[in-house]
Each structure stands twice: as structure tokens, then as C-alpha cells.
PDBQT receptor file of N, H, CA, C and O in Angstrom, charges set to zero:
ATOM      1  N   MET A   1     108.107  96.325  98.627  1.00  0.00    +0.000 N 
ATOM      2  CA  MET A   1     106.970  95.682  99.209  1.00  0.00    +0.000 C 
ATOM      3  C   MET A   1     105.848  96.696  99.317  1.00  0.00    +0.000 C 
ATOM      4  O   MET A   1     106.082  97.856  99.658  1.00  0.00    +0.000 OA
ATOM      5  N   GLN A   2     104.643  96.268  99.029  1.00  0.00    +0.000 N 
ATOM      6  H   GLN A   2     104.453  95.326  98.752  1.00  0.00    +0.000 HD
ATOM      7  CA  GLN A   2     103.490  97.151  99.140  1.00  0.00    +0.000 C 
ATOM      8  C   GLN A   2     102.359  96.444  99.864  1.00  0.00    +0.000 C 
ATOM      9  O   GLN A   2     102.205  95.225  99.781  1.00  0.00    +0.000 OA
ATOM     10  N   LYS A   3     101.570  97.242 100.580  1.00  0.00    +0.000 N 
ATOM     11  H   LYS A   3     101.696  98.232 100.647  1.00  0.00    +0.000 HD
ATOM     12  CA  LYS A   3     100.390  96.726 101.264  1.00  0.00    +0.000 C 
ATOM     13  C   LYS A   3      99.260  97.725 101.061  1.00  0.00    +0.000 C 
ATOM     14  O   LYS A   3      99.409  98.916 101.336  1.00  0.00    +0.000 OA
ATOM     15  N   SER A   4      98.136  97.230 100.579  1.00  0.00    +0.000 N 
ATOM     16  H   SER A   4      98.014  96.263 100.355  1.00  0.00    +0.000 HD
ATOM     17  CA  SER A   4      96.961  98.079 100.387  1.00  0.00    +0.000 C 
ATOM     18  C   SER A   4      96.100  98.032 101.637  1.00  0.00    +0.000 C 
ATOM     19  O   SER A   4      95.894  96.968 102.220  1.00  0.00    +0.000 OA
ATOM     20  N   GLY A   5      95.607  99.176 102.037  1.00  0.00    +0.000 N 
ATOM     21  H   GLY A   5      95.774 100.040 101.562  1.00  0.00    +0.000 HD
ATOM     22  CA  GLY A   5      94.749  99.264 103.215  1.00  0.00    +0.000 C 
ATOM     23  C   GLY A   5      93.684 100.311 103.005  1.00  0.00    +0.000 C 
ATOM     24  O   GLY A   5      93.618 100.932 101.943  1.00  0.00    +0.000 OA
ATOM     25  N   PRO A   6      92.849 100.515 104.005  1.00  0.00    +0.000 N 
ATOM     26  CA  PRO A   6      91.754 101.476 103.869  1.00  0.00    +0.000 C 
ATOM     27  C   PRO A   6      92.237 102.922 103.700  1.00  0.00    +0.000 C 
ATOM     28  O   PRO A   6      91.515 103.760 103.159  1.00  0.00    +0.000 OA
ATOM     29  N   ASP A   7      93.451 103.209 104.161  1.00  0.00    +0.000 N 
ATOM     30  H   ASP A   7      94.037 102.528 104.601  1.00  0.00    +0.000 HD
ATOM     31  CA  ASP A   7      94.004 104.562 104.038  1.00  0.00    +0.000 C 
ATOM     32  C   ASP A   7      94.877 104.732 102.806  1.00  0.00    +0.000 C 
ATOM     33  O   ASP A   7      95.471 105.794 102.616  1.00  0.00    +0.000 OA
ATOM     34  N   GLY A   8      94.966 103.713 101.968  1.00  0.00    +0.000 N 
ATOM     35  H   GLY A   8      94.483 102.851 102.123  1.00  0.00    +0.000 HD
ATOM     36  CA  GLY A   8      95.787 103.785 100.764  1.00  0.00    +0.000 C 
ATOM     37  C   GLY A   8      96.832 102.691 100.738  1.00  0.00    +0.000 C 
ATOM     38  O   GLY A   8      96.768 101.734 101.511  1.00  0.00    +0.000 OA
ATOM     39  N   THR A   9      97.791 102.837  99.848  1.00  0.00    +0.000 N 
ATOM     40  H   THR A   9      97.843 103.614  99.221  1.00  0.00    +0.000 HD
ATOM     41  CA  THR A   9      98.852 101.851  99.690  1.00  0.00    +0.000 C 
ATOM     42  C   THR A   9     100.095 102.307 100.426  1.00  0.00    +0.000 C 
ATOM     43  O   THR A   9     100.495 103.467 100.327  1.00  0.00    +0.000 OA
ATOM     44  N   ILE A  10     100.705 101.392 101.164  1.00  0.00    +0.000 N 
ATOM     45  H   ILE A  10     100.380 100.450 101.244  1.00  0.00    +0.000 HD
ATOM     46  CA  ILE A  10     101.953 101.668 101.868  1.00  0.00    +0.000 C 
ATOM     47  C   ILE A  10     103.068 100.951 101.121  1.00  0.00    +0.000 C 
ATOM     48  O   ILE A  10     102.987  99.747 100.880  1.00  0.00    +0.000 OA
ATOM     49  N   THR A  11     104.108 101.691 100.753  1.00  0.00    +0.000 N 
ATOM     50  H   THR A  11     104.174 102.670 100.948  1.00  0.00    +0.000 HD
ATOM     51  CA  THR A  11     105.256 101.120 100.065  1.00  0.00    +0.000 C 
ATOM     52  C   THR A  11     106.449 101.158 101.002  1.00  0.00    +0.000 C 
ATOM     53  O   THR A  11     106.782 102.207 101.554  1.00  0.00    +0.000 OA
ATOM     54  N   VAL A  12     107.097 100.002 101.182  1.00  0.00    +0.000 N 
ATOM     55  H   VAL A  12     106.827  99.150 100.733  1.00  0.00    +0.000 HD
ATOM     56  CA  VAL A  12     108.278  99.906 102.029  1.00  0.00    +0.000 C 
ATOM     57  C   VAL A  12     109.420  99.402 101.151  1.00  0.00    +0.000 C 
ATOM     58  O   VAL A  12     109.299  98.338 100.544  1.00  0.00    +0.000 OA
ATOM     59  N   PRO A  13     110.533 100.147 101.069  1.00  0.00    +0.000 N 
ATOM     60  CA  PRO A  13     111.653  99.703 100.247  1.00  0.00    +0.000 C 
ATOM     61  C   PRO A  13     112.334  98.481 100.853  1.00  0.00    +0.000 C 
ATOM     62  O   PRO A  13     112.416  98.342 102.073  1.00  0.00    +0.000 OA
ATOM     63  N   VAL A  14     112.817  97.608  99.992  1.00  0.00    +0.000 N 
ATOM     64  H   VAL A  14     112.751  97.721  99.001  1.00  0.00    +0.000 HD
ATOM     65  CA  VAL A  14     113.602  96.457 100.426  1.00  0.00    +0.000 C 
ATOM     66  C   VAL A  14     114.952  96.564  99.711  1.00  0.00    +0.000 C 
ATOM     67  O   VAL A  14     115.097  96.125  98.570  1.00  0.00    +0.000 OA
ATOM     68  N   PRO A  15     115.939  97.154 100.397  1.00  0.00    +0.000 N 
ATOM     69  CA  PRO A  15     117.258  97.352  99.776  1.00  0.00    +0.000 C 
ATOM     70  C   PRO A  15     117.906  96.017  99.418  1.00  0.00    +0.000 C 
ATOM     71  O   PRO A  15     117.717  95.014 100.105  1.00  0.00    +0.000 OA
ATOM     72  N   MET A  16     118.672  96.025  98.334  1.00  0.00    +0.000 N 
ATOM     73  H   MET A  16     118.826  96.840  97.775  1.00  0.00    +0.000 HD
ATOM     74  CA  MET A  16     119.321  94.818  97.852  1.00  0.00    +0.000 C 
ATOM     75  C   MET A  16     120.781  94.733  98.299  1.00  0.00    +0.000 C 
ATOM     76  O   MET A  16     121.641  94.285  97.541  1.00  0.00    +0.000 OA
ATOM     77  N   HIS A  17     121.054  95.161  99.522  1.00  0.00    +0.000 N 
ATOM     78  H   HIS A  17     120.355  95.526 100.138  1.00  0.00    +0.000 HD
ATOM     79  CA  HIS A  17     122.403  95.072 100.066  1.00  0.00    +0.000 C 
ATOM     80  C   HIS A  17     122.312  94.768 101.546  1.00  0.00    +0.000 C 
ATOM     81  O   HIS A  17     121.242  94.898 102.141  1.00  0.00    +0.000 OA
ATOM     82  N   ARG A  18     123.413  94.366 102.144  1.00  0.00    +0.000 N 
ATOM     83  H   ARG A  18     124.282  94.260 101.661  1.00  0.00    +0.000 HD
ATOM     84  CA  ARG A  18     123.409  93.888 103.518  1.00  0.00    +0.000 C 
ATOM     85  C   ARG A  18     123.194  94.987 104.555  1.00  0.00    +0.000 C 
ATOM     86  O   ARG A  18     122.315  94.859 105.408  1.00  0.00    +0.000 OA
ATOM     87  N   GLU A  19     123.967  96.050 104.500  1.00  0.00    +0.000 N 
ATOM     88  H   GLU A  19     124.681  96.154 103.807  1.00  0.00    +0.000 HD
ATOM     89  CA  GLU A  19     123.885  97.085 105.530  1.00  0.00    +0.000 C 
ATOM     90  C   GLU A  19     122.971  98.222 105.094  1.00  0.00    +0.000 C 
ATOM     91  O   GLU A  19     122.971  98.630 103.932  1.00  0.00    +0.000 OA
ATOM     92  N   LEU A  20     122.202  98.719 106.035  1.00  0.00    +0.000 N 
ATOM     93  H   LEU A  20     122.202  98.388 106.979  1.00  0.00    +0.000 HD
ATOM     94  CA  LEU A  20     121.302  99.839 105.775  1.00  0.00    +0.000 C 
ATOM     95  C   LEU A  20     121.807 101.069 106.506  1.00  0.00    +0.000 C 
ATOM     96  O   LEU A  20     122.354 100.968 107.604  1.00  0.00    +0.000 OA
ATOM     97  N   ARG A  21     121.625 102.215 105.901  1.00  0.00    +0.000 N 
ATOM     98  H   ARG A  21     121.181 102.297 105.008  1.00  0.00    +0.000 HD
ATOM     99  CA  ARG A  21     121.899 103.457 106.614  1.00  0.00    +0.000 C 
ATOM    100  C   ARG A  21     120.842 103.618 107.692  1.00  0.00    +0.000 C 
ATOM    101  O   ARG A  21     119.719 103.133 107.555  1.00  0.00    +0.000 OA
ATOM    102  N   THR A  22     121.209 104.297 108.751  1.00  0.00    +0.000 N 
ATOM    103  H   THR A  22     122.121 104.691 108.862  1.00  0.00    +0.000 HD
ATOM    104  CA  THR A  22     120.294 104.487 109.884  1.00  0.00    +0.000 C 
ATOM    105  C   THR A  22     118.988 105.124 109.432  1.00  0.00    +0.000 C 
ATOM    106  O   THR A  22     117.909 104.684 109.829  1.00  0.00    +0.000 OA
ATOM    107  N   GLY A  23     119.081 106.150 108.610  1.00  0.00    +0.000 N 
ATOM    108  H   GLY A  23     119.957 106.508 108.287  1.00  0.00    +0.000 HD
ATOM    109  CA  GLY A  23     117.880 106.843 108.138  1.00  0.00    +0.000 C 
ATOM    110  C   GLY A  23     116.967 105.945 107.321  1.00  0.00    +0.000 C 
ATOM    111  O   GLY A  23     115.743 106.037 107.424  1.00  0.00    +0.000 OA
ATOM    112  N   THR A  24     117.563 105.069 106.503  1.00  0.00    +0.000 N 
ATOM    113  H   THR A  24     118.556 104.994 106.420  1.00  0.00    +0.000 HD
ATOM    114  CA  THR A  24     116.772 104.138 105.705  1.00  0.00    +0.000 C 
ATOM    115  C   THR A  24     116.034 103.157 106.603  1.00  0.00    +0.000 C 
ATOM    116  O   THR A  24     114.847 102.896 106.402  1.00  0.00    +0.000 OA
ATOM    117  N   LEU A  25     116.733 102.617 107.588  1.00  0.00    +0.000 N 
ATOM    118  H   LEU A  25     117.697 102.829 107.751  1.00  0.00    +0.000 HD
ATOM    119  CA  LEU A  25     116.121 101.672 108.518  1.00  0.00    +0.000 C 
ATOM    120  C   LEU A  25     114.986 102.331 109.303  1.00  0.00    +0.000 C 
ATOM    121  O   LEU A  25     113.913 101.745 109.449  1.00  0.00    +0.000 OA
ATOM    122  N   LEU A  26     115.214 103.537 109.805  1.00  0.00    +0.000 N 
ATOM    123  H   LEU A  26     116.086 104.013 109.686  1.00  0.00    +0.000 HD
ATOM    124  CA  LEU A  26     114.171 104.237 110.562  1.00  0.00    +0.000 C 
ATOM    125  C   LEU A  26     112.952 104.518 109.690  1.00  0.00    +0.000 C 
ATOM    126  O   LEU A  26     111.817 104.450 110.163  1.00  0.00    +0.000 OA
ATOM    127  N   SER A  27     113.185 104.834 108.417  1.00  0.00    +0.000 N 
ATOM    128  H   SER A  27     114.107 104.890 108.033  1.00  0.00    +0.000 HD
ATOM    129  CA  SER A  27     112.080 105.083 107.500  1.00  0.00    +0.000 C 
ATOM    130  C   SER A  27     111.261 103.816 107.274  1.00  0.00    +0.000 C 
ATOM    131  O   SER A  27     110.031 103.860 107.256  1.00  0.00    +0.000 OA
ATOM    132  N   ILE A  28     111.949 102.684 107.101  1.00  0.00    +0.000 N 
ATOM    133  H   ILE A  28     112.948 102.648 107.116  1.00  0.00    +0.000 HD
ATOM    134  CA  ILE A  28     111.260 101.413 106.911  1.00  0.00    +0.000 C 
ATOM    135  C   ILE A  28     110.424 101.078 108.138  1.00  0.00    +0.000 C 
ATOM    136  O   ILE A  28     109.273 100.661 108.016  1.00  0.00    +0.000 OA
ATOM    137  N   ILE A  29     111.007 101.263 109.325  1.00  0.00    +0.000 N 
ATOM    138  H   ILE A  29     111.943 101.602 109.424  1.00  0.00    +0.000 HD
ATOM    139  CA  ILE A  29     110.285 100.980 110.564  1.00  0.00    +0.000 C 
ATOM    140  C   ILE A  29     109.070 101.885 110.689  1.00  0.00    +0.000 C 
ATOM    141  O   ILE A  29     107.987 101.420 111.042  1.00  0.00    +0.000 OA
ATOM    142  N   ARG A  30     109.237 103.171 110.403  1.00  0.00    +0.000 N 
ATOM    143  H   ARG A  30     110.117 103.549 110.116  1.00  0.00    +0.000 HD
ATOM    144  CA  ARG A  30     108.135 104.137 110.495  1.00  0.00    +0.000 C 
ATOM    145  C   ARG A  30     107.004 103.749 109.534  1.00  0.00    +0.000 C 
ATOM    146  O   ARG A  30     105.831 103.773 109.908  1.00  0.00    +0.000 OA
ATOM    147  N   GLN A  31     107.362 103.395 108.299  1.00  0.00    +0.000 N 
ATOM    148  H   GLN A  31     108.314 103.376 107.995  1.00  0.00    +0.000 HD
ATOM    149  CA  GLN A  31     106.356 103.044 107.305  1.00  0.00    +0.000 C 
ATOM    150  C   GLN A  31     105.664 101.721 107.619  1.00  0.00    +0.000 C 
ATOM    151  O   GLN A  31     104.530 101.499 107.194  1.00  0.00    +0.000 OA
ATOM    152  N   SER A  32     106.334 100.845 108.359  1.00  0.00    +0.000 N 
ATOM    153  H   SER A  32     107.255 101.025 108.705  1.00  0.00    +0.000 HD
ATOM    154  CA  SER A  32     105.748  99.542 108.668  1.00  0.00    +0.000 C 
ATOM    155  C   SER A  32     104.574  99.655 109.633  1.00  0.00    +0.000 C 
ATOM    156  O   SER A  32     103.695  98.794 109.653  1.00  0.00    +0.000 OA
ATOM    157  N   GLY A  33     104.562 100.722 110.433  1.00  0.00    +0.000 N 
ATOM    158  H   GLY A  33     105.277 101.422 110.417  1.00  0.00    +0.000 HD
ATOM    159  CA  GLY A  33     103.505 100.880 111.418  1.00  0.00    +0.000 C 
ATOM    160  C   GLY A  33     103.743 100.082 112.686  1.00  0.00    +0.000 C 
ATOM    161  O   GLY A  33     102.916 100.100 113.598  1.00  0.00    +0.000 OA
ATOM    162  N   VAL A  34     104.863  99.384 112.752  1.00  0.00    +0.000 N 
ATOM    163  H   VAL A  34     105.535  99.370 112.011  1.00  0.00    +0.000 HD
ATOM    164  CA  VAL A  34     105.213  98.609 113.942  1.00  0.00    +0.000 C 
ATOM    165  C   VAL A  34     106.015  99.526 114.861  1.00  0.00    +0.000 C 
ATOM    166  O   VAL A  34     106.895 100.243 114.383  1.00  0.00    +0.000 OA
ATOM    167  N   PRO A  35     105.740  99.526 116.161  1.00  0.00    +0.000 N 
ATOM    168  CA  PRO A  35     106.485 100.396 117.083  1.00  0.00    +0.000 C 
ATOM    169  C   PRO A  35     107.997 100.133 117.017  1.00  0.00    +0.000 C 
ATOM    170  O   PRO A  35     108.439  98.987 116.930  1.00  0.00    +0.000 OA
ATOM    171  N   ARG A  36     108.769 101.208 117.061  1.00  0.00    +0.000 N 
ATOM    172  H   ARG A  36     108.410 102.139 117.132  1.00  0.00    +0.000 HD
ATOM    173  CA  ARG A  36     110.224 101.091 116.995  1.00  0.00    +0.000 C 
ATOM    174  C   ARG A  36     110.768 100.167 118.075  1.00  0.00    +0.000 C 
ATOM    175  O   ARG A  36     111.757  99.470 117.850  1.00  0.00    +0.000 OA
ATOM    176  N   SER A  37     110.133 100.152 119.250  1.00  0.00    +0.000 N 
ATOM    177  H   SER A  37     109.329 100.718 119.433  1.00  0.00    +0.000 HD
ATOM    178  CA  SER A  37     110.588  99.315 120.356  1.00  0.00    +0.000 C 
ATOM    179  C   SER A  37     110.597  97.829 119.978  1.00  0.00    +0.000 C 
ATOM    180  O   SER A  37     111.366  97.054 120.547  1.00  0.00    +0.000 OA
ATOM    181  N   GLU A  38     109.764  97.433 119.038  1.00  0.00    +0.000 N 
ATOM    182  H   GLU A  38     109.139  98.063 118.576  1.00  0.00    +0.000 HD
ATOM    183  CA  GLU A  38     109.726  96.028 118.591  1.00  0.00    +0.000 C 
ATOM    184  C   GLU A  38     110.997  95.617 117.869  1.00  0.00    +0.000 C 
ATOM    185  O   GLU A  38     111.314  94.430 117.790  1.00  0.00    +0.000 OA
ATOM    186  N   PHE A  39     111.736  96.602 117.337  1.00  0.00    +0.000 N 
ATOM    187  H   PHE A  39     111.479  97.567 117.401  1.00  0.00    +0.000 HD
ATOM    188  CA  PHE A  39     112.950  96.330 116.577  1.00  0.00    +0.000 C 
ATOM    189  C   PHE A  39     114.212  96.484 117.410  1.00  0.00    +0.000 C 
ATOM    190  O   PHE A  39     115.296  96.104 116.967  1.00  0.00    +0.000 OA
ATOM    191  N   GLU A  40     114.085  97.041 118.619  1.00  0.00    +0.000 N 
ATOM    192  H   GLU A  40     113.204  97.350 118.979  1.00  0.00    +0.000 HD
ATOM    193  CA  GLU A  40     115.254  97.300 119.449  1.00  0.00    +0.000 C 
ATOM    194  C   GLU A  40     115.684  96.044 120.195  1.00  0.00    +0.000 C 
ATOM    195  O   GLU A  40     114.859  95.197 120.539  1.00  0.00    +0.000 OA
ATOM    196  N   ALA A  41     116.980  95.936 120.437  1.00  0.00    +0.000 N 
ATOM    197  H   ALA A  41     117.650  96.623 120.158  1.00  0.00    +0.000 HD
ATOM    198  CA  ALA A  41     117.546  94.766 121.137  1.00  0.00    +0.000 C 
ATOM    199  C   ALA A  41     116.945  94.649 122.526  1.00  0.00    +0.000 C 
ATOM    200  O   ALA A  41     116.700  95.648 123.202  1.00  0.00    +0.000 OA
ATOM    201  N   GLY A  42     116.713  93.421 122.934  1.00  0.00    +0.000 N 
ATOM    202  H   GLY A  42     116.912  92.609 122.385  1.00  0.00    +0.000 HD
ATOM    203  CA  GLY A  42     116.202  93.172 124.279  1.00  0.00    +0.000 C 
ATOM    204  C   GLY A  42     114.698  93.243 124.390  1.00  0.00    +0.000 C 
ATOM    205  O   GLY A  42     114.152  93.063 125.478  1.00  0.00    +0.000 OA
ATOM    206  N   SER A  43     114.012  93.503 123.287  1.00  0.00    +0.000 N 
ATOM    207  H   SER A  43     114.456  93.649 122.403  1.00  0.00    +0.000 HD
ATOM    208  CA  SER A  43     112.537  93.586 123.340  1.00  0.00    +0.000 C 
ATOM    209  C   SER A  43     111.913  92.223 123.251  1.00  0.00    +0.000 C 
ATOM    210  O   SER A  43     110.689  92.102 123.280  1.00  0.00    +0.000 OA
TER     211      SER A  43
């Protein structure tokens, strides 16, 4: 997935398997620009 913005293009990988490694998930969250708290349970 890619999104173009004023600061350039942001590329976020979309893995083709069910489970993600923790590092991969954290990288996707970081690149999304959405606060990590939005992805945590109970938010």
C-alpha cells in the first residue's frame, strides 16, 4: 500500500499471511502515522 503526501510517498507492506512478527506489525503501525495506542486492546 502506498500513500502520496506533501512529505513524499509512504509505503506500508501488506503481508500475504495470517500472523505477523511483532517487529513487522510495529513497523506497519509506525509507518501508518496512527498512534500505537489506537491499535492496543481496550482503546
